[in-house]
N, C-alpha and C positions, 0 to 999 in steps of 0.2 A: 698847714701842720702835717708833719710826716708821721703817719700812723704805723704801728707794728701789728703783728699777729695778735700779740697780747691785748692790744686795744680793741681788736675786732671780736674777741671772744668774751662772752659774759661769764667771767670766772666765778663771780659770786653765785650766780644761778646754777652754774654747773656744779659747783662745790656743794650747794644746798641739796641738789638732787642726789649726788653721790653719797653724801653723809647719811641721808635718809635710807638710801638703798642698802648701804653696808652696815648701817646702825653703829656708826663709830669706826675708828681706824685701827684699833689694837685690841688684843685679847690675851688671856693667860692660858698657856698650854703646858702640860707636864713635860718634863725632859727625862723622866726615869721610867723604866718598865713598870706598869701598874695595871694588872688584870686579875690576878688570883688573890685568894684570901691571904696567902703567905706574904705576897708583896705588899698588900695593905698593912700587914702586921709589921713590916720593916719600916715603911714610910710614915705610918701613924702609930697608933697604940698597939702593942706595948713598946715596940722598938724605939720610937722617937724619944723616949725618956733618956736614952743613952746620950745623944747629942745635946739634949736639954740640960742634962747634968754637967756635961763638959762646958757649956756656955755659962752655967751658974758658977762654976769654979773659976773660969777665966773668960770674961766677955769678949776678948779678942778671938776666941775660938769661933764666934759667930761668923767671922769672915771666912772660915774654913769649911763649915758644914751647912751654911744657908745661902740664900740668894744675895746676902748683903755685899759680898765681894764685888758684885757686878750690877748693883742696883742704885739708881739715883731717884730722888724725889724732885719732881718738877712742880714748883709751888708758886701760886699767884693769888693776889687778892682782887684782881680784875680792875685795878685803878688806872691802868694805862695800857690798854690792849691794842697792839699794832697801831694803826692810825685812828682807832675808834674812840680812844679816851677812856673815861671812867664808866665802863658798861657793866661792871659787876662780875662776880665769880662764875655764875652760870654761863655768861657770854665768853668768859676766858677759857672755859673747859675745852672746847674744840681746838683752841690754839695750843693749850698745854698737851692735849692728846697728840696733836701734830708734831710737837716738839719731841714727845716720847717716840713717835714713829721714826723721826730722823735719828734720834739716839741709837735706835736698834739697827736701822738699815746702814747707817754710815759709820757707826762705832761699835756695833755688837753689844751695846749697853742696854740693859733692861731699865726702863724708866717708868715711873708711876706718876700720872698727872694728879695733882692735888690742888683744889681751889678752896678758899675759905672766906669767912665774913669778918675776920679780924681786920682792924684798921690801924691801930696804934703799933708803934715799934715794939712795945713790950708784949703785946698780944702775939705778934709775929715771933718774937724771940722765944716766948714760952712754948708756942706750938712746935717750933723747930727743935728745941731742947727735948721736948717730950717724944718727938718722932725719931730722934737721932739713932736709937738702938736698932731701928729697922733698916737703915740705909747706909750705903758706903759714901754717899755724897749728896749735895743739895744744889739744884739749879734754880736760882731765883729768877722770876720772869714777870714782865709787864707790871711794874710797880711805879707809882707816881714819884716824881722828884719834888723835894730833896729827900724824901723818906728812903728812897732806894740806896742812897749813899750811906746814911747812918746804919741802915740795916745790914749792908754788906760789911761795913767796918765792925759792927758789933758781933755778927755771926762768926766772922773770922777769929774773933777773940774768944768767943764762948764755946764753939763747937770743936770737936776733935776729929772732924771729917772735913774734906774739902768742900768749900762753898764758892759758887760762881754766879755772878749776875750777868746774864748773857747780853742784855741791852747795854751794859757798860763794857765788860771785859771782852765779850765775843766780837762786838763791832770794832772795838779799839784794836784787838789783835789782828783782825783781817785788814783793817785800814793801815796799820803799821806795816804789814807785809807788802801791801800795795805801794805805800810810799817809799819803802826801801828799794823796790824795783823801778818805780817811776823815777826816782833820783838817779839810779844807774843809767836808765835809758836816756835821760836828758843831760848826762854828764855832770851831775851834781853830787855833792856830799850831803846826806840828810842832816848831819849834825851841824852843817853850816847854812842850811836853808832858812829863809824867812817864811814862816808858815802861819796862815790865818785859819782859825777855827771859828766858823760861823754857826752859832748855836751853842749854848752852854747847858745842855741836858746831859743825860746819862752817858751817851756815846762819846761826846767830845770832852767831857770832864775826865773820863777814864782814858781817852786818847792823850790828853795833856799829861796825865800821870805816866803813861807808858813812854811817851816821847822824852820826858824828863829822865826816866829810868834808863832809856836807851842812850842818853847822852846829849840830847838837844838842849842848849841853854834856854833858860826861861825867857831871856831877853829876845830870843828869836821867835817866840810864839805869841801872837796876838789872838785873844779870845773875845768874841763879841756875843752878848746875849741880846734879847729883844730891845734893850735900852741903849745898846751901843757897846763900846770898848770897855772891858774890865780894866780899871787902873786905880791906883791908891787914892786919888782925889775925887773920885765920883761922889756925887751928892748923897747917894744911898749907901756909901761904903760902911758906915757904922751899923746900919740895919742889916746889911749882908753878913756882918760878923756874927750876928745872932741868928738870923733866919736862914742863911745859906753859907756856912763857914767854908764850904768847898770853893764857891765862887770868890769869897773873900781872900782865901789863900792864893788863888791864881792871880787876883788883882795885885796883891802885895808882891808875890814872887816875880811876876813879869814886869811890874812897874809900868804897865801899858806898852811893853815891848818897845820897838823902835819908834812908836808914835808918841811916847812920853805921856805925862799925866794930863791929858786933855781929852775932852769928849770927841769921839770920832765914830763914824759909821762905816759900813762895809766899803763904800767907794774909796774913802781915805785909807783904810786899813789895807786894801788890796793893791794900792798903788806901789808897784815895784816888788810885790810879793812873789815868791817862787811857787807856792802851793796854797790852794784853798781846800779845806775839808768842810763842806756844808752838811750839817746834820741838824736841820732846823725844822722847817715845815714844808709840806708838799707844795710844789710849784704848779706850772712854770711861772717865771717872772720874779721869783724870790731873789735870784741872783741875776743881775742885769748884764747883758753882753758888753756894755761899755765898761763895766767894772773889770771884766776879764781882759779887755783890751788894754787896760791900765796896768796889768800885771807884768812881771818880767817875761823876757822872751822864752818860748817853749814852756809855757806855764803848765802846771799840774792842777787839774780841777776834779775833785771828788764831790759829786752832788748826790747824797745818799738818801734823801727823803723818799718815802714810798706813799702811795703808788706812783706819784709823779715827781721826778727829781726837781730840785730848785731851779735848774736850767736844763733845757734839752741838750743832749750831747752835741748835736750838730750846730746848735747856736754857740756853744762853748768853743767848738773847733773853728767855726767861722770867725770867732772873735780872737783867735790866736792861741788857744790852748792846744798843747801837743798830746798830752796823756789825760784821758778822761775816764772816770769810773762812776758808776751809779749803784743803786741798790736793786736794780731790776735785772731779771734773768734774760730778758730779750735784747739787752744791750751788752756790748763787750765789757769786760772787767767788772763783773758783779761783785760788790762787797757784800758777802753773804756770811752771816754768823755761822751757818752750818758747816763752813770750812774749818771752824775752830772747835766748837763745843763738843761734838761727839768724840773727836780725837783727843782733846785735852782730858776728858773724863776717862777715856780708855786708858790713857797713860797713868793718871793718878790712881785709878781704881786698881790697876794691875800691881802697883807698888804700895798700895794701901797708904797713900799719902794723907797727912794730917791737915793739909791746907794747899791752896793754890796761890802762889806768889806772883808778883809782877814779873819776876825773872823767868818764871815758867811760861807766862804769856808771851814774853819776848822770845823765848826759845821756840815756841810754837810759830810765831810770826817769821822768825828767821828760816825755819824749815819750810814754811809755805812759800816764802820768797825764793829759797834755794831750788825747790821743786820746779817752780815756773821758769827760773833762770836756766836750769838744765835743759828744758824743752825749747828754749829760744825765746827771749823777750821780744815783744813787738808792742807797738802802741795799742793794739787791741788784745794783748795778752800779757798782763803783768802779774796776775794771780791765777791759780788753778780754778777749774770749774768743779762743781759738785760731782759730776759724772766721772771724774778722774779718781777713782776710789783708791788707787795706790798711794795717794798723798796722805790718807788718814792714818795708816800704820806708821808712816814716817813722823808725822806730827806727834802721835802718841809716844813714839820712842824718844823723841827730843824732850818731851815734857817729863816722861818717867826718869830719864837720865838726869835732868836738872833737879827734880825732886830728890833724887838719890844724892846728888852732889850737895844739895843744901841741907841734908840731914833730916828731911821731912818724910822720908819713906820708911814705913814699918818693914817693908820687904824690898830692899834696894835692888836695882836692876841696871845693867848697862844698856846703852842704845841698841846694840846688836841683839841682846836677849829679848828686849821688849819689842823690837821690830818683828822678830820671828813670831812671838806670842800674839801680837796685835794682828798680824797678817792672818794667822790661823783662825782667830776668833771672828774677825770681820768676814773673811772668805767663807767660813762655815755658815755664818748668818745669811749671806747672800745666796748660798747654795740651798739652804732650807727654804728660803722664800721662792727660789726657782722651782724646787720640787713641789711645793704646795700649789704654786700656780699651774704647773704642768699636770698635776693630778686633779685640777678643778676644785681643790679645797679652798683656794682663794678665787672667788667668782670673777669671771672676766668682766671687763668694762662693757657697757652697752656700745653697740657698733658706732652710733653717731658720736659718742664721747671719744671713742678710740680714734675716729677720723680727725676730730678737732685737736686732740693731743698730738697725733702724728703730724698734723699740719704745723703746729707750734714747734715741735721738735725739729721738723725739717727746716723751718725758717731760721732756727738757731744754728743748725749744722751748716746751712748754706751761707 
């Protein structure tokens, strides 16, 4: 087995140590001058009664004179945390805090991690409705299936601020960007490709919806869950109608794709397919090399499970795949949600959008793909990396422009206007972090940790 630097570092133990050292990853800091009695009188009593009265007269004023214009709630019940499963809200908190960190660093967005003990969809909805006046958007996170689908659908209807479920929309957006460029690199048209989605969880069900919105015919998409191909004659099709209407809809719309209404597994589905997107369970061995060998020439394989992909990249390449992506940062073409959610929220917050639509997600995917294409597509570079910070303002601008075009922006903006604004906000955030580190107000990493991280970074650069 070919090991990487990531496999040689005990990241769990390293992270445990640093979380205890720093006592969490984020904090709240003032952004106004506050030292004298007069300044306190402006920011709190009696002066604060002025903006309070403005908000009372028109709740929309809260976007002008409070943090609401730039603040997102990152909310989880801890029922599906990373690859750990249903570990509870306290276990989810460091993950939500990490999400908030990425929101700030990559998008200049202030994010508040919130975990709770509610389990039913109604408890969730009531909580979000009660919290709505404090935030400009909501990022749903790490929620079990199929509850996550109903929750996203319901919150989009009930709330007047944008809601995003990153496990669905974030993964699907970045995957779509990768598929757009993989198709170009292999001389294909995405709308004509035969695509197999292995795994019918949050990511692939959302990807199916985005592919359809992008223009890929349902008959070109085969979707498999743990029981095999989704098709209209499956023995459990009636129970799916009640228990999982999202799978039922796919089974009916695709008709079993090119395989027809018969039971089929991954080996049969992949025979002659152009692309595989596996978002199922950690491997290796979940996807067999012989299945890849049965795919079309110059096949596209996205194996997105973490921490171990469904098939190792070198196994997929040796089996004939030409373009390969995973969810890991130590392999090329990382499908990373972080390429999408900070920029998407930067864009919708800046135009005060009321919702995030599939068309906005597609606009984000197209901008991600365009950014990579401008830098030169290669088999090991079909989507940008997180370190390419210039991509985030561009994605924000594409999303803001689409929200404005769709009539969902309270404060419409052009692509060029938002590009300038997003660049200013994100670069200012990065500069603040640099200054704090330089002044020692963000404590340096311990030397041995610094060496381990430099070794990992060096392996990626090389």
